[in-house]
C-alpha positions in Angstrom: 2.5 -18.2 -21.8 0.0 -16.0 -21.5 0.1 -12.8 -18.8 -2.0 -13.7 -15.4 -4.8 -10.7 -16.6 -5.9 -12.2 -19.6 -6.1 -16.0 -17.2 -7.3 -14.5 -15.0 -10.2 -13.1 -17.3 -10.6 -16.4 -18.9 -11.2 -17.6 -15.2 -14.1 -14.9 -14.6 -15.6 -15.5 -18.1 -15.8 -19.0 -17.0 -17.5 -18.2 -13.7 -19.9 -16.2 -15.3 -21.2 -18.4 -17.6 -21.5 -21.7 -15.1 -23.3 -19.3 -13.0 -25.4 -18.0 -15.8 -26.4 -21.8 -16.3 -27.9 -22.1 -13.1 -31.3 -21.8 -12.5 -32.1 -21.7 -9.0 -36.0 -22.3 -9.3 -34.7 -25.8 -10.8 -32.7 -26.6 -8.2 -35.2 -25.4 -6.0 -37.7 -27.8 -7.5 -35.3 -30.5 -7.7 -34.5 -30.6 -3.9 -38.2 -30.0 -2.9 -39.2 -33.9 -5.1 -36.4 -35.2 -3.5 -37.4 -34.4 -0.2 -41.2 -35.3 -0.9 -40.3 -38.7 -2.2 -38.1 -39.1 0.7 -40.5 -38.2 2.8 -43.6 -40.3 0.8 -41.5 -43.5 0.8 -41.0 -43.2 4.7 -44.8 -42.5 5.5 -45.8 -45.7 3.3 -42.9 -47.6 5.1 -44.5 -46.2 8.3 -48.2 -47.5 7.6 -47.0 -50.7 5.5 -48.0 -49.1 2.6 -51.2 -48.2 3.7 -52.3 -45.8 1.0 -55.3 -44.3 2.7 -53.2 -44.1 6.7 -50.5 -42.8 4.5 -52.7 -40.1 2.6 -54.2 -39.1 6.0 -51.1 -38.7 7.7 -49.5 -37.0 4.9 -53.0 -34.5 4.5 -53.2 -35.3 1.3 -55.9 -36.3 -0.6 -55.6 -40.4 -1.5 -55.8 -39.4 -5.1 -52.5 -37.1 -4.9 -51.0 -40.1 -2.8 -51.5 -42.0 -5.8 -50.0 -39.6 -8.6 -47.0 -39.2 -6.2 -46.5 -43.1 -6.2 -46.7 -43.3 -9.8 -44.4 -39.7 -10.9 -41.8 -40.6 -8.0 -42.0 -44.6 -9.2 -42.5 -45.8 -5.6 -43.1 -50.2 -5.5 -43.0 -51.8 -1.9 -39.7 -53.4 -1.1 -41.3 -56.8 -1.1 -44.9 -58.5 -0.6 -44.9 -61.8 1.9 -45.2 -65.3 0.3 -48.8 -66.4 -0.4 -50.0 -67.8 3.3 -47.3 -65.7 5.2 -47.5 -62.4 6.9 -44.8 -60.3 8.0 -44.3 -62.2 11.5 -44.1 -65.3 10.0 -46.3 -68.9 8.6 -50.7 -68.2 9.0 -51.5 -71.6 10.9 -54.7 -71.0 11.3 -55.7 -74.9 11.7 
């Protein structure tokens, strides 16, 4: 068994190496991307995936929104079947 001083020294060295390997810039970037993805997805759902309206409400360009949708891999949940809208069948006759 080693003495307490050598064990605590190893623990401090491990903590220091773990702290040194964390990039605050990387953590902040990942958190910002995650928050941005959630906000964009919620706005798209709120506008029923009307990307022009979503871009205006988010106060970004339409092209920027298209880029972010592709970058985050966002997809609509499901489209209604042909002859149906989100409220039910389309009976025009």
